[in-house]
C-alpha positions as CSV (number, residue, x, y, z in Angstrom):
1,M,-108.6,34.1,5.6
2,R,-112.1,32.7,5.8
3,F,-112.4,29.0,6.5
4,A,-115.3,26.6,6.7
5,V,-114.8,23.5,8.7
6,I,-117.3,20.9,7.8
7,G,-117.9,18.5,10.6
8,A,-118.0,19.1,14.4
9,G,-116.5,15.9,15.7
10,S,-113.5,16.0,17.9
11,W,-111.0,16.7,15.1
12,G,-113.2,19.2,13.3
13,T,-113.9,21.1,16.5
14,A,-110.2,21.2,17.5
15,F,-109.2,22.3,14.0
16,A,-111.8,25.0,13.9
17,R,-110.5,26.2,17.3
18,L,-106.9,26.2,16.0
19,L,-107.8,28.3,12.9
20,S,-109.9,30.7,14.9
21,R,-107.1,31.3,17.5
22,R,-104.8,31.7,14.6
23,G,-106.8,34.8,13.7
24,H,-108.9,33.5,10.8
25,A,-112.6,34.0,10.3
26,V,-113.9,30.4,10.9
27,R,-117.3,28.9,10.5
28,L,-117.8,25.4,12.0
29,W,-120.6,23.5,10.2
30,V,-122.6,21.2,12.6
31,R,-124.9,18.6,11.3
32,H,-127.5,18.6,14.1
33,A,-129.2,21.8,15.2
34,A,-129.3,20.8,18.9
35,L,-125.6,20.3,19.0
36,A,-125.0,23.5,17.2
37,E,-127.1,25.4,19.7
38,Q,-125.2,23.8,22.6
39,I,-121.8,24.6,21.2
40,A,-122.8,28.2,20.4
41,A,-124.3,28.8,23.9
42,K,-121.6,27.1,26.0
43,R,-118.6,27.6,23.7
44,E,-117.7,24.0,24.2
45,N,-118.4,20.8,22.3
46,A,-119.1,18.7,25.4
47,K,-120.1,15.7,23.2
48,Y,-116.9,15.4,21.2
49,L,-114.3,17.6,22.8
50,P,-115.2,18.1,26.5
51,G,-113.2,20.5,28.6
52,V,-111.9,22.6,25.7
53,S,-113.2,26.2,25.5
54,L,-113.9,27.6,22.1
55,P,-113.2,31.2,21.0
56,E,-116.1,33.7,20.9
57,T,-115.0,34.5,17.4
58,L,-115.7,31.0,16.2
59,D,-119.0,31.0,14.3
60,I,-121.3,27.9,14.6
61,T,-123.7,27.2,11.7
62,T,-125.9,24.5,10.3
63,D,-126.0,26.1,6.8
64,L,-123.9,24.0,4.4
65,G,-124.0,27.0,2.0
66,V,-121.1,28.3,4.0
67,V,-118.8,26.5,1.6
68,H,-119.6,29.3,-1.0
69,Q,-118.5,32.0,1.4
70,V,-115.0,31.1,2.3
71,D,-111.4,31.0,1.0
72,A,-110.8,27.4,1.9
73,V,-113.0,24.4,2.9
74,V,-111.8,21.9,5.5
75,L,-113.6,18.5,5.4
76,A,-113.5,17.0,8.9
77,V,-115.9,14.1,8.4
78,P,-115.0,10.4,8.7
79,S,-114.0,8.6,5.5
80,K,-117.1,6.5,5.5
81,A,-119.2,9.7,5.5
82,M,-117.1,11.7,3.0
83,R,-119.0,10.6,-0.2
84,G,-122.4,11.6,1.2
85,M,-121.1,14.9,2.4
86,V,-119.2,15.9,-0.8
87,E,-122.3,14.9,-2.8
88,R,-124.3,17.3,-0.7
89,I,-121.8,20.0,-1.4
90,A,-121.8,19.3,-5.1
91,E,-125.6,19.5,-5.2
92,L,-125.3,23.1,-4.1
93,G,-124.2,23.9,-7.6
94,P,-121.5,26.2,-8.9
95,G,-120.2,28.9,-6.6
96,P,-117.0,30.4,-5.2
97,G,-116.7,27.5,-2.7
98,P,-116.4,24.0,-4.3
99,A,-115.6,25.4,-7.7
100,S,-112.5,27.4,-6.7
101,A,-111.7,27.4,-3.0
102,P,-109.1,24.7,-2.1
103,M,-110.5,21.8,-0.1
104,I,-108.5,20.0,2.7
105,S,-109.5,16.5,3.8
106,L,-108.8,15.5,7.4
107,A,-110.2,12.0,6.9
108,K,-108.1,8.8,7.1
109,G,-109.4,5.9,4.9
110,L,-110.7,4.9,1.5
111,D,-114.1,5.4,-0.1
112,R,-116.0,2.2,0.5
113,Q,-117.8,2.2,-2.9
114,Q,-114.9,2.7,-5.3
115,K,-111.8,2.4,-3.0
116,L,-110.9,5.9,-4.0
117,R,-108.6,8.0,-1.9
118,M,-110.4,11.0,-0.3
119,S,-108.7,13.5,-2.6
120,E,-109.7,11.5,-5.6
121,L,-113.3,11.3,-4.4
122,I,-113.5,15.0,-3.7
123,E,-112.1,15.9,-7.0
124,K,-114.3,13.5,-8.9
125,L,-117.5,14.7,-7.3
126,T,-116.8,18.5,-7.2
127,G,-114.4,19.0,-10.1
128,N,-112.1,20.9,-7.7
129,Q,-108.5,20.2,-8.6
130,R,-107.0,22.0,-5.6
131,V,-107.6,19.2,-3.1
132,F,-105.2,18.6,-0.2
133,A,-104.9,16.0,2.6
134,L,-103.7,16.9,6.1
135,S,-102.4,14.0,8.2
136,G,-100.0,13.3,11.0
137,P,-99.5,11.8,14.4
138,S,-102.0,14.0,16.1
139,H,-104.8,13.5,18.6
140,A,-107.7,16.0,18.4
141,E,-107.9,16.5,22.2
142,E,-104.2,17.4,22.3
143,V,-104.5,19.9,19.4
144,G,-107.5,21.3,21.3
145,R,-105.2,21.9,24.3
146,D,-102.4,23.4,22.2
147,C,-99.9,20.6,22.7
148,P,-97.0,20.9,20.2
149,T,-98.0,19.0,17.1
150,A,-96.5,18.3,13.7
151,V,-98.6,17.3,10.6
152,V,-98.1,17.1,6.9
153,L,-100.2,18.9,4.2
154,A,-100.0,17.1,0.9
155,G,-101.2,18.3,-2.5
156,T,-100.2,18.8,-6.1
157,D,-100.6,22.6,-6.3
158,E,-97.3,23.8,-4.9
159,Q,-98.2,27.5,-4.8
160,C,-101.6,26.9,-3.1
161,G,-99.9,24.5,-0.7
162,E,-97.4,27.0,0.4
163,W,-100.1,29.5,1.0
164,L,-102.1,27.1,3.1
165,Q,-99.1,26.0,5.0
166,R,-98.5,29.5,6.2
167,E,-102.1,30.1,7.1
168,L,-102.5,26.8,9.0
169,S,-99.2,26.9,11.0
170,T,-99.0,28.2,14.5
171,P,-96.1,28.2,17.0
172,R,-97.5,24.9,18.4
173,F,-98.9,23.4,15.2
174,R,-96.2,22.8,12.6
175,V,-97.3,22.0,9.1
176,Y,-94.8,20.3,6.7
177,L,-95.6,20.4,3.0
178,S,-95.4,17.4,0.7
179,D,-96.3,16.7,-3.0
180,D,-96.8,13.0,-2.2
181,L,-100.6,13.1,-2.0
182,V,-100.9,9.4,-2.7
183,G,-98.3,8.4,-0.1
184,V,-99.7,10.5,2.6
185,E,-103.3,9.3,2.1
186,L,-102.4,5.7,1.9
187,C,-100.0,5.8,4.9
188,A,-102.8,7.5,6.9
189,T,-105.1,4.6,6.0
190,I,-102.6,1.7,6.5
191,K,-101.4,2.9,9.8
192,N,-104.8,2.3,11.4
193,V,-104.7,-1.4,10.2
194,I,-101.1,-1.7,11.6
195,A,-102.3,-0.2,14.9
196,L,-105.1,-2.7,15.2
197,A,-102.7,-5.6,14.4
198,T,-100.1,-4.5,16.9
199,G,-102.8,-4.1,19.5
200,A,-103.9,-7.7,18.9
201,S,-100.3,-8.8,19.0
202,D,-99.8,-7.1,22.4
203,G,-102.9,-8.7,23.7
204,L,-101.7,-12.1,22.7
205,G,-98.4,-11.4,24.6
206,Y,-96.2,-11.6,21.6
207,G,-93.8,-8.9,22.7
208,D,-91.7,-6.2,21.0
209,N,-90.3,-8.5,18.2
210,S,-93.7,-9.2,16.8
211,R,-94.8,-5.5,17.1
212,A,-91.7,-4.3,15.3
213,A,-92.2,-6.9,12.5
214,L,-95.7,-5.7,12.0
215,I,-94.7,-2.0,12.0
């Protein structure tokens, strides 16, 4: 398969590496040209994922038009930047990317303007109805180092979801499939709030009882 991973932060870089090592043709879109040149030359994203080598087969690009040249688009940008990014993609006009290729959001959070979930926002701005959310207890640096990881891929198109599940899975990256798109996206958002609250509770010395009550 041909994948475009939009966003070269730690998660986007780790995910692009994962897909490339899986055997897919992957293009990693980088916002800044200087960072793109550094990643391409050193085969490492020293800024966001230091110490993790990237496959020679992973293509680095600053051309957002790559979304029209792939079988699936992975949006690895923060939730606060998702609206602007998807608006840019939508402005490219109709094509085989946003119009038909499934889109996978890796972001956790809600749209600040309209409080939409990421899948709702993407579908609203692009008209694409094959939108999925991938989430799970996963740190980018550990995925980048091939630590065993389990995630969930949620969406409403069962056939497309099963296809993506097969293509994303590796022996060390297990993808579970769910049709509970709302639940997965909201849980991914809420868990960050709970994490901050338990951190504050720990800092105040309240102990395990308070932490468990919050969770």
